[in-house]
PyMOL Python script that loads the backbone (N, CA, C, O; Angstrom):
from pymol import cmd

cmd.read_pdbstr("""\
ATOM      1  N   MET A   1      19.236 -10.200   4.422  1.00  0.00           N
ATOM      2  CA  MET A   1      19.396 -10.161   2.984  1.00  0.00           C
ATOM      3  C   MET A   1      18.806  -9.410   2.290  1.00  0.00           C
ATOM      4  O   MET A   1      17.620  -9.277   2.593  1.00  0.00           O
ATOM      5  N   GLN A   2      19.309  -8.604   1.101  1.00  0.00           N
ATOM      6  CA  GLN A   2      19.321  -7.716   0.001  1.00  0.00           C
ATOM      7  C   GLN A   2      18.612  -8.515  -1.139  1.00  0.00           C
ATOM      8  O   GLN A   2      18.745  -9.688  -1.489  1.00  0.00           O
ATOM      9  N   LEU A   3      17.726  -7.393  -1.659  1.00  0.00           N
ATOM     10  CA  LEU A   3      16.575  -8.172  -2.687  1.00  0.00           C
ATOM     11  C   LEU A   3      17.004  -7.467  -3.869  1.00  0.00           C
ATOM     12  O   LEU A   3      16.943  -6.243  -3.753  1.00  0.00           O
ATOM     13  N   THR A   4      17.438  -7.922  -5.020  1.00  0.00           N
ATOM     14  CA  THR A   4      18.304  -8.031  -6.065  1.00  0.00           C
ATOM     15  C   THR A   4      17.206  -7.452  -7.342  1.00  0.00           C
ATOM     16  O   THR A   4      16.017  -7.352  -7.040  1.00  0.00           O
ATOM     17  N   SER A   5      17.566  -7.151  -8.490  1.00  0.00           N
ATOM     18  CA  SER A   5      16.895  -6.814  -9.399  1.00  0.00           C
ATOM     19  C   SER A   5      16.721  -8.140 -10.068  1.00  0.00           C
ATOM     20  O   SER A   5      15.573  -8.445 -10.390  1.00  0.00           O
ATOM     21  N   ASP A   6      17.745  -9.015 -10.336  1.00  0.00           N
ATOM     22  CA  ASP A   6      17.118 -10.470 -10.905  1.00  0.00           C
ATOM     23  C   ASP A   6      16.296 -11.570  -9.751  1.00  0.00           C
ATOM     24  O   ASP A   6      15.613 -12.374 -10.385  1.00  0.00           O
ATOM     25  N   MET A   7      16.230 -11.730  -8.616  1.00  0.00           N
ATOM     26  CA  MET A   7      15.276 -11.906  -7.994  1.00  0.00           C
ATOM     27  C   MET A   7      13.653 -11.275  -8.196  1.00  0.00           C
ATOM     28  O   MET A   7      12.597 -11.879  -8.378  1.00  0.00           O
ATOM     29  N   VAL A   8      13.942  -9.819  -8.082  1.00  0.00           N
ATOM     30  CA  VAL A   8      12.832  -9.531  -8.442  1.00  0.00           C
ATOM     31  C   VAL A   8      12.058 -10.015  -9.760  1.00  0.00           C
ATOM     32  O   VAL A   8      10.837 -10.170  -9.752  1.00  0.00           O
ATOM     33  N   LYS A   9      13.003 -10.287 -11.110  1.00  0.00           N
ATOM     34  CA  LYS A   9      12.153 -10.292 -11.800  1.00  0.00           C
ATOM     35  C   LYS A   9      12.034 -12.038 -11.863  1.00  0.00           C
ATOM     36  O   LYS A   9      10.997 -12.505 -12.333  1.00  0.00           O
ATOM     37  N   LYS A  10      12.968 -12.844 -11.445  1.00  0.00           N
ATOM     38  CA  LYS A  10      12.404 -14.614 -11.617  1.00  0.00           C
ATOM     39  C   LYS A  10      10.740 -13.848  -9.877  1.00  0.00           C
ATOM     40  O   LYS A  10       9.514 -13.743  -9.916  1.00  0.00           O
ATOM     41  N   ALA A  11      11.370 -13.678  -9.210  1.00  0.00           N
ATOM     42  CA  ALA A  11       9.771 -14.017  -8.819  1.00  0.00           C
ATOM     43  C   ALA A  11       8.520 -13.535  -9.485  1.00  0.00           C
ATOM     44  O   ALA A  11       7.478 -14.156  -9.274  1.00  0.00           O
ATOM     45  N   LYS A  12       8.522 -12.079 -10.577  1.00  0.00           N
ATOM     46  CA  LYS A  12       7.131 -11.694 -11.253  1.00  0.00           C
ATOM     47  C   LYS A  12       7.158 -13.109 -12.062  1.00  0.00           C
ATOM     48  O   LYS A  12       6.357 -13.936 -11.625  1.00  0.00           O
ATOM     49  N   GLN A  13       7.764 -13.421 -12.908  1.00  0.00           N
ATOM     50  CA  GLN A  13       7.803 -14.761 -13.784  1.00  0.00           C
ATOM     51  C   GLN A  13       7.347 -15.515 -12.641  1.00  0.00           C
ATOM     52  O   GLN A  13       6.293 -16.089 -12.916  1.00  0.00           O
ATOM     53  N   LYS A  14       7.766 -15.744 -11.393  1.00  0.00           N
ATOM     54  CA  LYS A  14       7.125 -17.645 -11.033  1.00  0.00           C
ATOM     55  C   LYS A  14       5.635 -16.908 -10.779  1.00  0.00           C
ATOM     56  O   LYS A  14       4.715 -17.440 -11.401  1.00  0.00           O
ATOM     57  N   LEU A  15       5.199 -15.493  -9.756  1.00  0.00           N
ATOM     58  CA  LEU A  15       4.126 -15.557  -9.532  1.00  0.00           C
ATOM     59  C   LEU A  15       3.196 -15.284 -10.364  1.00  0.00           C
ATOM     60  O   LEU A  15       2.021 -15.315  -9.998  1.00  0.00           O
ATOM     61  N   GLY A  16       3.548 -14.967 -11.630  1.00  0.00           N
ATOM     62  CA  GLY A  16       2.651 -15.039 -13.008  1.00  0.00           C
ATOM     63  C   GLY A  16       1.676 -13.632 -12.234  1.00  0.00           C
ATOM     64  O   GLY A  16       2.004 -12.952 -11.262  1.00  0.00           O
ATOM     65  N   ASP A  17       0.500 -13.548 -13.023  1.00  0.00           N
ATOM     66  CA  ASP A  17      -0.757 -12.695 -13.384  1.00  0.00           C
ATOM     67  C   ASP A  17      -0.906 -12.258 -11.883  1.00  0.00           C
ATOM     68  O   ASP A  17      -2.115 -12.303 -11.659  1.00  0.00           O
ATOM     69  N   ILE A  18      -0.203 -11.833 -10.682  1.00  0.00           N
ATOM     70  CA  ILE A  18      -0.848 -11.716  -9.610  1.00  0.00           C
ATOM     71  C   ILE A  18      -0.623 -10.173  -9.337  1.00  0.00           C
ATOM     72  O   ILE A  18       0.425  -9.726  -9.801  1.00  0.00           O
ATOM     73  N   ALA A  19      -1.429  -9.305  -8.669  1.00  0.00           N
ATOM     74  CA  ALA A  19      -1.556  -7.749  -8.587  1.00  0.00           C
ATOM     75  C   ALA A  19      -1.896  -7.553  -6.645  1.00  0.00           C
ATOM     76  O   ALA A  19      -2.766  -7.965  -5.878  1.00  0.00           O
ATOM     77  N   ILE A  20      -0.752  -6.769  -6.528  1.00  0.00           N
ATOM     78  CA  ILE A  20      -0.527  -6.633  -5.669  1.00  0.00           C
ATOM     79  C   ILE A  20      -0.792  -5.023  -5.059  1.00  0.00           C
ATOM     80  O   ILE A  20      -0.118  -4.248  -5.737  1.00  0.00           O
ATOM     81  N   THR A  21      -1.287  -4.563  -4.376  1.00  0.00           N
ATOM     82  CA  THR A  21      -2.261  -3.609  -3.906  1.00  0.00           C
ATOM     83  C   THR A  21      -2.143  -2.629  -2.255  1.00  0.00           C
ATOM     84  O   THR A  21      -2.516  -2.991  -1.139  1.00  0.00           O
ATOM     85  N   TYR A  22      -1.926  -2.200  -2.393  1.00  0.00           N
ATOM     86  CA  TYR A  22      -1.992  -1.262  -1.282  1.00  0.00           C
ATOM     87  C   TYR A  22      -2.868  -0.575  -0.511  1.00  0.00           C
ATOM     88  O   TYR A  22      -2.675   0.636  -0.623  1.00  0.00           O
ATOM     89  N   GLU A  23      -3.955  -0.915   0.396  1.00  0.00           N
ATOM     90  CA  GLU A  23      -4.294   0.489   0.762  1.00  0.00           C
ATOM     91  C   GLU A  23      -5.019   0.659   1.834  1.00  0.00           C
ATOM     92  O   GLU A  23      -5.397  -0.236   2.589  1.00  0.00           O
ATOM     93  N   ALA A  24      -5.248   1.892   1.936  1.00  0.00           N
ATOM     94  CA  ALA A  24      -5.126   2.334   3.048  1.00  0.00           C
ATOM     95  C   ALA A  24      -6.513   3.018   3.539  1.00  0.00           C
ATOM     96  O   ALA A  24      -7.030   3.521   2.541  1.00  0.00           O
ATOM     97  N   GLN A  25      -7.217   3.206   4.546  1.00  0.00           N
ATOM     98  CA  GLN A  25      -8.846   4.013   4.539  1.00  0.00           C
ATOM     99  C   GLN A  25      -8.676   4.747   6.019  1.00  0.00           C
ATOM    100  O   GLN A  25      -8.228   4.494   7.138  1.00  0.00           O
ATOM    101  N   PHE A  26      -9.388   5.920   5.225  1.00  0.00           N
ATOM    102  CA  PHE A  26      -9.615   7.186   6.681  1.00  0.00           C
ATOM    103  C   PHE A  26     -10.751   7.350   6.696  1.00  0.00           C
ATOM    104  O   PHE A  26     -11.601   7.149   5.829  1.00  0.00           O
ATOM    105  N   ALA A  27     -10.858   7.950   8.283  1.00  0.00           N
ATOM    106  CA  ALA A  27     -12.167   8.521   9.077  1.00  0.00           C
ATOM    107  C   ALA A  27     -11.811   9.933   9.052  1.00  0.00           C
ATOM    108  O   ALA A  27     -10.938  10.461   9.741  1.00  0.00           O
ATOM    109  N   VAL A  28     -12.637  10.549   8.116  1.00  0.00           N
ATOM    110  CA  VAL A  28     -12.256  11.927   8.163  1.00  0.00           C
ATOM    111  C   VAL A  28     -13.211  12.702   9.047  1.00  0.00           C
ATOM    112  O   VAL A  28     -14.356  12.349   8.762  1.00  0.00           O
ATOM    113  N   SER A  29     -13.202  13.848  10.249  1.00  0.00           N
ATOM    114  CA  SER A  29     -13.635  13.847  11.559  1.00  0.00           C
ATOM    115  C   SER A  29     -15.117  14.938  10.696  1.00  0.00           C
ATOM    116  O   SER A  29     -14.778  15.650   9.751  1.00  0.00           O
ATOM    117  N   LYS A  30     -16.333  14.939  11.051  1.00  0.00           N
ATOM    118  CA  LYS A  30     -17.015  16.048  10.621  1.00  0.00           C
ATOM    119  C   LYS A  30     -16.537  17.149  10.243  1.00  0.00           C
ATOM    120  O   LYS A  30     -16.703  17.315   9.035  1.00  0.00           O
ATOM    121  N   ASP A  31     -15.822  18.277  10.939  1.00  0.00           N
ATOM    122  CA  ASP A  31     -15.815  19.239  10.626  1.00  0.00           C
ATOM    123  C   ASP A  31     -14.466  19.468   9.611  1.00  0.00           C
ATOM    124  O   ASP A  31     -14.141  20.607   9.276  1.00  0.00           O
ATOM    125  N   GLY A  32     -13.551  18.001   9.055  1.00  0.00           N
ATOM    126  CA  GLY A  32     -12.706  17.508   8.163  1.00  0.00           C
ATOM    127  C   GLY A  32     -11.165  18.556   8.705  1.00  0.00           C
ATOM    128  O   GLY A  32     -10.240  18.930   7.984  1.00  0.00           O
ATOM    129  N   LYS A  33     -11.341  18.769  10.003  1.00  0.00           N
ATOM    130  CA  LYS A  33      -9.925  19.105  10.558  1.00  0.00           C
ATOM    131  C   LYS A  33      -9.196  17.886  11.194  1.00  0.00           C
ATOM    132  O   LYS A  33      -8.057  18.246  11.491  1.00  0.00           O
ATOM    133  N   THR A  34      -9.443  16.400  11.562  1.00  0.00           N
ATOM    134  CA  THR A  34      -8.647  15.516  11.862  1.00  0.00           C
ATOM    135  C   THR A  34      -9.336  14.069  10.542  1.00  0.00           C
ATOM    136  O   THR A  34     -10.286  14.125   9.761  1.00  0.00           O
ATOM    137  N   PHE A  35      -8.301  12.895  10.833  1.00  0.00           N
ATOM    138  CA  PHE A  35      -8.411  12.173  10.601  1.00  0.00           C
ATOM    139  C   PHE A  35      -7.579  11.045  11.079  1.00  0.00           C
ATOM    140  O   PHE A  35      -6.485  11.194  11.624  1.00  0.00           O
ATOM    141  N   GLU A  36      -8.127   9.965  10.857  1.00  0.00           N
ATOM    142  CA  GLU A  36      -7.693   8.835  11.784  1.00  0.00           C
ATOM    143  C   GLU A  36      -8.034   6.842  10.462  1.00  0.00           C
ATOM    144  O   GLU A  36      -8.914   6.220   9.868  1.00  0.00           O
ATOM    145  N   LEU A  37      -6.147   6.809  10.882  1.00  0.00           N
ATOM    146  CA  LEU A  37      -6.628   5.117  10.146  1.00  0.00           C
ATOM    147  C   LEU A  37      -7.492   3.976  10.346  1.00  0.00           C
ATOM    148  O   LEU A  37      -7.309   3.415  11.426  1.00  0.00           O
ATOM    149  N   LYS A  38      -8.236   3.563   9.726  1.00  0.00           N
ATOM    150  CA  LYS A  38      -8.751   2.704  10.092  1.00  0.00           C
ATOM    151  C   LYS A  38      -8.670   1.575   9.579  1.00  0.00           C
ATOM    152  O   LYS A  38      -9.280   0.648  10.112  1.00  0.00           O
ATOM    153  N   TYR A  39      -7.851   1.346   8.344  1.00  0.00           N
ATOM    154  CA  TYR A  39      -7.466   0.407   7.877  1.00  0.00           C
ATOM    155  C   TYR A  39      -6.551   0.457   6.869  1.00  0.00           C
ATOM    156  O   TYR A  39      -6.691   1.149   5.860  1.00  0.00           O
ATOM    157  N   SER A  40      -5.402  -0.415   7.155  1.00  0.00           N
ATOM    158  CA  SER A  40      -4.215  -0.723   6.386  1.00  0.00           C
ATOM    159  C   SER A  40      -4.358  -2.429   6.218  1.00  0.00           C
ATOM    160  O   SER A  40      -4.807  -3.259   7.010  1.00  0.00           O
ATOM    161  N   GLY A  41      -3.534  -2.657   4.254  1.00  0.00           N
ATOM    162  CA  GLY A  41      -3.513  -4.232   4.358  1.00  0.00           C
ATOM    163  C   GLY A  41      -3.646  -4.178   2.774  1.00  0.00           C
ATOM    164  O   GLY A  41      -4.142  -3.373   1.985  1.00  0.00           O
ATOM    165  N   ILE A  42      -2.899  -5.545   2.647  1.00  0.00           N
ATOM    166  CA  ILE A  42      -2.391  -5.489   1.394  1.00  0.00           C
ATOM    167  C   ILE A  42      -3.986  -6.505   0.267  1.00  0.00           C
ATOM    168  O   ILE A  42      -4.646  -7.305   0.930  1.00  0.00           O
ATOM    169  N   LYS A  43      -4.225  -6.398  -0.678  1.00  0.00           N
ATOM    170  CA  LYS A  43      -4.802  -7.026  -1.392  1.00  0.00           C
ATOM    171  C   LYS A  43      -3.996  -7.343  -2.637  1.00  0.00           C
ATOM    172  O   LYS A  43      -3.418  -6.645  -3.469  1.00  0.00           O
ATOM    173  N   MET A  44      -4.210  -8.993  -2.422  1.00  0.00           N
ATOM    174  CA  MET A  44      -3.740  -9.671  -3.911  1.00  0.00           C
ATOM    175  C   MET A  44      -4.584 -10.497  -4.515  1.00  0.00           C
ATOM    176  O   MET A  44      -5.263 -11.382  -3.993  1.00  0.00           O
ATOM    177  N   SER A  45      -4.495 -10.043  -6.133  1.00  0.00           N
ATOM    178  CA  SER A  45      -5.759 -10.577  -7.112  1.00  0.00           C
ATOM    179  C   SER A  45      -4.774 -11.199  -8.303  1.00  0.00           C
ATOM    180  O   SER A  45      -3.653 -10.954  -8.750  1.00  0.00           O
ATOM    181  N   GLY A  46      -5.940 -12.229  -8.578  1.00  0.00           N
ATOM    182  CA  GLY A  46      -4.739 -12.659  -9.912  1.00  0.00           C
ATOM    183  C   GLY A  46      -5.494 -13.728 -10.296  1.00  0.00           C
ATOM    184  O   GLY A  46      -6.637 -13.963  -9.905  1.00  0.00           O
ATOM    185  N   THR A  47      -4.495 -14.732 -11.487  1.00  0.00           N
ATOM    186  CA  THR A  47      -4.742 -15.998 -11.307  1.00  0.00           C
ATOM    187  C   THR A  47      -2.948 -16.982 -10.816  1.00  0.00           C
ATOM    188  O   THR A  47      -1.778 -16.602 -10.865  1.00  0.00           O
ATOM    189  N   ASN A  48      -3.485 -18.082 -10.457  1.00  0.00           N
ATOM    190  CA  ASN A  48      -2.453 -18.527  -9.945  1.00  0.00           C
ATOM    191  C   ASN A  48      -1.574 -19.306 -11.060  1.00  0.00           C
ATOM    192  O   ASN A  48      -1.713 -20.475 -10.700  1.00  0.00           O
ATOM    193  N   LYS A  49      -0.953 -19.318 -11.924  1.00  0.00           N
ATOM    194  CA  LYS A  49       0.123 -19.913 -12.705  1.00  0.00           C
ATOM    195  C   LYS A  49      -0.248 -21.385 -12.822  1.00  0.00           C
ATOM    196  O   LYS A  49      -0.981 -21.981 -13.611  1.00  0.00           O
ATOM    197  N   ASP A  50       0.572 -21.828 -11.670  1.00  0.00           N
ATOM    198  CA  ASP A  50       0.487 -23.245 -11.509  1.00  0.00           C
ATOM    199  C   ASP A  50      -0.993 -24.067 -11.868  1.00  0.00           C
ATOM    200  O   ASP A  50      -1.312 -24.872 -12.743  1.00  0.00           O
ATOM    201  N   THR A  51      -1.667 -23.468 -10.798  1.00  0.00           N
ATOM    202  CA  THR A  51      -3.367 -23.805 -10.846  1.00  0.00           C
ATOM    203  C   THR A  51      -4.373 -23.459 -11.946  1.00  0.00           C
ATOM    204  O   THR A  51      -5.363 -24.146 -12.197  1.00  0.00           O
ATOM    205  N   GLY A  52      -4.016 -22.279 -12.608  1.00  0.00           N
ATOM    206  CA  GLY A  52      -5.144 -21.628 -13.782  1.00  0.00           C
ATOM    207  C   GLY A  52      -6.325 -21.275 -12.404  1.00  0.00           C
ATOM    208  O   GLY A  52      -7.543 -21.281 -12.583  1.00  0.00           O
ATOM    209  N   LYS A  53      -5.882 -21.079 -11.499  1.00  0.00           N
ATOM    210  CA  LYS A  53      -7.626 -20.494 -10.153  1.00  0.00           C
ATOM    211  C   LYS A  53      -7.318 -19.713 -10.152  1.00  0.00           C
ATOM    212  O   LYS A  53      -6.185 -19.313 -10.418  1.00  0.00           O
ATOM    213  N   LYS A  54      -8.485 -19.024  -9.757  1.00  0.00           N
ATOM    214  CA  LYS A  54      -8.334 -17.193  -9.731  1.00  0.00           C
ATOM    215  C   LYS A  54      -7.851 -17.352  -7.974  1.00  0.00           C
ATOM    216  O   LYS A  54      -7.900 -18.323  -7.219  1.00  0.00           O
ATOM    217  N   MET A  55      -7.318 -15.724  -7.730  1.00  0.00           N
ATOM    218  CA  MET A  55      -7.485 -15.725  -6.301  1.00  0.00           C
ATOM    219  C   MET A  55      -7.075 -14.506  -5.867  1.00  0.00           C
ATOM    220  O   MET A  55      -6.179 -13.772  -6.286  1.00  0.00           O
ATOM    221  N   ASP A  56      -7.919 -14.372  -4.891  1.00  0.00           N
ATOM    222  CA  ASP A  56      -7.972 -12.744  -4.466  1.00  0.00           C
ATOM    223  C   ASP A  56      -8.115 -13.410  -2.789  1.00  0.00           C
ATOM    224  O   ASP A  56      -8.743 -14.423  -2.481  1.00  0.00           O
ATOM    225  N   GLN A  57      -7.244 -12.399  -1.757  1.00  0.00           N
ATOM    226  CA  GLN A  57      -6.493 -12.297  -0.680  1.00  0.00           C
ATOM    227  C   GLN A  57      -6.137 -11.017  -0.214  1.00  0.00           C
ATOM    228  O   GLN A  57      -5.271 -10.291  -0.703  1.00  0.00           O
ATOM    229  N   ASP A  58      -7.152 -10.684   1.160  1.00  0.00           N
ATOM    230  CA  ASP A  58      -6.292  -9.349   1.934  1.00  0.00           C
ATOM    231  C   ASP A  58      -6.621  -9.824   3.004  1.00  0.00           C
ATOM    232  O   ASP A  58      -7.541 -10.355   3.626  1.00  0.00           O
ATOM    233  N   ILE A  59      -4.916  -9.251   3.073  1.00  0.00           N
ATOM    234  CA  ILE A  59      -3.565  -9.306   4.628  1.00  0.00           C
ATOM    235  C   ILE A  59      -3.621  -7.985   4.626  1.00  0.00           C
ATOM    236  O   ILE A  59      -3.078  -7.137   3.918  1.00  0.00           O
ATOM    237  N   ALA A  60      -4.810  -7.897   6.071  1.00  0.00           N
ATOM    238  CA  ALA A  60      -5.179  -6.858   6.871  1.00  0.00           C
ATOM    239  C   ALA A  60      -3.570  -6.553   7.512  1.00  0.00           C
ATOM    240  O   ALA A  60      -2.779  -7.486   7.647  1.00  0.00           O
ATOM    241  N   ASP A  61      -3.264  -5.347   7.825  1.00  0.00           N
ATOM    242  CA  ASP A  61      -2.213  -4.987   8.758  1.00  0.00           C
ATOM    243  C   ASP A  61      -3.008  -4.134   9.889  1.00  0.00           C
ATOM    244  O   ASP A  61      -3.131  -2.923   9.707  1.00  0.00           O
ATOM    245  N   ASP A  62      -3.574  -4.766  11.103  1.00  0.00           N
ATOM    246  CA  ASP A  62      -4.117  -4.507  12.121  1.00  0.00           C
ATOM    247  C   ASP A  62      -3.023  -3.515  12.938  1.00  0.00           C
ATOM    248  O   ASP A  62      -3.715  -2.602  13.388  1.00  0.00           O
ATOM    249  N   ASN A  63      -1.827  -3.328  13.268  1.00  0.00           N
ATOM    250  CA  ASN A  63      -0.599  -2.645  13.890  1.00  0.00           C
ATOM    251  C   ASN A  63      -0.346  -1.956  13.155  1.00  0.00           C
ATOM    252  O   ASN A  63       0.661  -1.284  13.380  1.00  0.00           O
ATOM    253  N   PHE A  64      -1.169  -1.696  11.737  1.00  0.00           N
ATOM    254  CA  PHE A  64      -0.136  -0.583  10.484  1.00  0.00           C
ATOM    255  C   PHE A  64       1.266  -0.495  10.966  1.00  0.00           C
ATOM    256  O   PHE A  64       1.812   0.495  11.453  1.00  0.00           O
ATOM    257  N   LEU A  65       1.739  -1.605  10.773  1.00  0.00           N
ATOM    258  CA  LEU A  65       2.924  -1.616  10.251  1.00  0.00           C
ATOM    259  C   LEU A  65       3.953  -1.105   8.960  1.00  0.00           C
ATOM    260  O   LEU A  65       5.092  -0.687   8.750  1.00  0.00           O
ATOM    261  N   MET A  66       2.509  -1.508   8.174  1.00  0.00           N
ATOM    262  CA  MET A  66       2.563  -1.256   6.937  1.00  0.00           C
ATOM    263  C   MET A  66       2.906  -0.040   6.143  1.00  0.00           C
ATOM    264  O   MET A  66       3.400  -0.002   5.016  1.00  0.00           O
ATOM    265  N   ILE A  67       2.583   0.885   6.876  1.00  0.00           N
ATOM    266  CA  ILE A  67       2.042   2.105   6.745  1.00  0.00           C
ATOM    267  C   ILE A  67       3.581   2.651   7.175  1.00  0.00           C
ATOM    268  O   ILE A  67       4.475   3.050   6.428  1.00  0.00           O
ATOM    269  N   GLN A  68       3.575   2.558   8.278  1.00  0.00           N
ATOM    270  CA  GLN A  68       4.811   2.809   8.768  1.00  0.00           C
ATOM    271  C   GLN A  68       5.718   2.466   8.153  1.00  0.00           C
ATOM    272  O   GLN A  68       6.608   3.287   8.375  1.00  0.00           O
ATOM    273  N   HIS A  69       6.141   1.553   7.330  1.00  0.00           N
ATOM    274  CA  HIS A  69       7.385   1.595   6.332  1.00  0.00           C
ATOM    275  C   HIS A  69       7.025   1.982   5.346  1.00  0.00           C
ATOM    276  O   HIS A  69       7.914   1.940   4.496  1.00  0.00           O
ATOM    277  N   ILE A  70       5.584   2.582   4.811  1.00  0.00           N
ATOM    278  CA  ILE A  70       5.832   3.015   3.552  1.00  0.00           C
ATOM    279  C   ILE A  70       6.457   4.467   3.479  1.00  0.00           C
ATOM    280  O   ILE A  70       7.452   4.902   2.899  1.00  0.00           O
ATOM    281  N   TYR A  71       5.261   5.198   4.486  1.00  0.00           N
ATOM    282  CA  TYR A  71       5.889   6.514   5.039  1.00  0.00           C
ATOM    283  C   TYR A  71       7.503   6.706   5.313  1.00  0.00           C
ATOM    284  O   TYR A  71       7.985   7.787   4.972  1.00  0.00           O
ATOM    285  N   ALA A  72       8.390   5.689   5.926  1.00  0.00           N
ATOM    286  CA  ALA A  72       9.265   5.774   6.180  1.00  0.00           C
ATOM    287  C   ALA A  72      10.553   5.678   5.000  1.00  0.00           C
ATOM    288  O   ALA A  72      11.772   5.816   4.898  1.00  0.00           O
ATOM    289  N   ASN A  73       9.656   5.427   4.420  1.00  0.00           N
ATOM    290  CA  ASN A  73      10.564   4.960   2.632  1.00  0.00           C
ATOM    291  C   ASN A  73      11.064   4.207   2.741  1.00  0.00           C
ATOM    292  O   ASN A  73      12.063   4.208   2.023  1.00  0.00           O
ATOM    293  N   LYS A  74      10.896   2.969   3.633  1.00  0.00           N
ATOM    294  CA  LYS A  74      11.590   1.737   4.084  1.00  0.00           C
ATOM    295  C   LYS A  74      10.587   0.294   2.836  1.00  0.00           C
ATOM    296  O   LYS A  74       9.449   0.458   2.395  1.00  0.00           O
ATOM    297  N   PRO A  75      11.318  -0.726   2.625  1.00  0.00           N
ATOM    298  CA  PRO A  75      10.501  -1.768   2.006  1.00  0.00           C
ATOM    299  C   PRO A  75       9.563  -2.102   3.164  1.00  0.00           C
ATOM    300  O   PRO A  75       9.718  -2.268   4.374  1.00  0.00           O
ATOM    301  N   GLU A  76       8.294  -2.144   2.130  1.00  0.00           N
ATOM    302  CA  GLU A  76       6.876  -2.781   2.887  1.00  0.00           C
ATOM    303  C   GLU A  76       7.612  -4.798   3.067  1.00  0.00           C
ATOM    304  O   GLU A  76       8.239  -5.568   2.339  1.00  0.00           O
ATOM    305  N   PRO A  77       6.918  -4.843   4.705  1.00  0.00           N
ATOM    306  CA  PRO A  77       7.502  -6.339   4.925  1.00  0.00           C
ATOM    307  C   PRO A  77       7.408  -7.716   4.287  1.00  0.00           C
ATOM    308  O   PRO A  77       8.080  -8.741   4.175  1.00  0.00           O
ATOM    309  N   THR A  78       5.775  -7.020   3.788  1.00  0.00           N
ATOM    310  CA  THR A  78       5.341  -8.506   3.522  1.00  0.00           C
ATOM    311  C   THR A  78       5.456  -8.590   2.082  1.00  0.00           C
ATOM    312  O   THR A  78       5.689  -9.703   1.611  1.00  0.00           O
ATOM    313  N   THR A  79       5.366  -7.879   1.524  1.00  0.00           N
ATOM    314  CA  THR A  79       5.783  -7.594  -0.009  1.00  0.00           C
ATOM    315  C   THR A  79       6.676  -7.842   0.034  1.00  0.00           C
ATOM    316  O   THR A  79       6.170  -8.960   0.136  1.00  0.00           O
ATOM    317  N   TRP A  80       8.204  -8.076   0.089  1.00  0.00           N
ATOM    318  CA  TRP A  80       9.413  -7.775   0.443  1.00  0.00           C
ATOM    319  C   TRP A  80       9.393  -9.529   0.533  1.00  0.00           C
ATOM    320  O   TRP A  80       9.931 -10.151  -0.383  1.00  0.00           O
ATOM    321  N   GLY A  81       8.668 -10.366   1.819  1.00  0.00           N
ATOM    322  CA  GLY A  81       8.783 -11.407   1.719  1.00  0.00           C
ATOM    323  C   GLY A  81       9.028 -12.052   0.930  1.00  0.00           C
ATOM    324  O   GLY A  81       9.969 -12.831   0.773  1.00  0.00           O
ATOM    325  N   LEU A  82       7.454 -11.571  -0.195  1.00  0.00           N
ATOM    326  CA  LEU A  82       6.775 -12.381  -0.732  1.00  0.00           C
ATOM    327  C   LEU A  82       7.814 -12.590  -1.650  1.00  0.00           C
ATOM    328  O   LEU A  82       8.315 -13.709  -1.762  1.00  0.00           O
ATOM    329  N   LEU A  83       8.218 -11.569  -2.364  1.00  0.00           N
ATOM    330  CA  LEU A  83       9.202 -10.952  -3.842  1.00  0.00           C
ATOM    331  C   LEU A  83      10.860 -12.179  -3.339  1.00  0.00           C
ATOM    332  O   LEU A  83      11.638 -12.775  -4.084  1.00  0.00           O
ATOM    333  N   LEU A  84      10.795 -12.098  -1.744  1.00  0.00           N
ATOM    334  CA  LEU A  84      12.118 -12.736  -1.412  1.00  0.00           C
ATOM    335  C   LEU A  84      12.250 -13.879  -1.439  1.00  0.00           C
ATOM    336  O   LEU A  84      13.231 -14.518  -1.820  1.00  0.00           O
ATOM    337  N   SER A  85      10.975 -14.356  -0.914  1.00  0.00           N
ATOM    338  CA  SER A  85      10.529 -16.265  -0.777  1.00  0.00           C
ATOM    339  C   SER A  85      10.917 -16.627  -2.711  1.00  0.00           C
ATOM    340  O   SER A  85      11.952 -17.126  -3.154  1.00  0.00           O
ATOM    341  N   ALA A  86       9.648 -16.150  -3.530  1.00  0.00           N
ATOM    342  CA  ALA A  86       9.676 -16.239  -4.844  1.00  0.00           C
ATOM    343  C   ALA A  86      10.826 -16.368  -5.836  1.00  0.00           C
ATOM    344  O   ALA A  86      11.147 -17.249  -6.633  1.00  0.00           O
ATOM    345  N   GLY A  87      11.515 -14.751  -5.388  1.00  0.00           N
ATOM    346  CA  GLY A  87      12.830 -14.817  -6.112  1.00  0.00           C
ATOM    347  C   GLY A  87      13.894 -15.808  -5.600  1.00  0.00           C
ATOM    348  O   GLY A  87      15.018 -15.703  -6.090  1.00  0.00           O
ATOM    349  N   ASN A  88      13.640 -16.882  -4.550  1.00  0.00           N
ATOM    350  CA  ASN A  88      14.719 -17.384  -3.873  1.00  0.00           C
ATOM    351  C   ASN A  88      14.768 -18.903  -4.163  1.00  0.00           C
ATOM    352  O   ASN A  88      15.608 -19.738  -3.831  1.00  0.00           O
ATOM    353  N   GLN A  89      13.351 -19.049  -5.051  1.00  0.00           N
ATOM    354  CA  GLN A  89      13.335 -20.174  -5.589  1.00  0.00           C
ATOM    355  C   GLN A  89      13.766 -20.524  -6.980  1.00  0.00           C
ATOM    356  O   GLN A  89      13.692 -21.688  -7.375  1.00  0.00           O
TER     357      GLN A  89
END
""", "prot")
cmd.dss("prot")
cmd.show_as("cartoon", "prot")
cmd.util.cbc("prot")
cmd.orient("prot")
């Protein structure tokens, strides 16, 4: 299923003041020649439009699929699914 600009607009209106941030944390070797991905995930924060309650949620990407999609220039599945779900309601 394709995510259209109208669906994204509708999702933004439904989700309200929610920020979605992707975070990757790397460990760099002491000699600075190598690095390793240690954490990949999405952080969601903001205020629930319906209840007015503040929300903070971390969605860890334990198998590093999010970063693989980002580097392959493909839609990140968690955010895409959230927008698709909210945009279809």
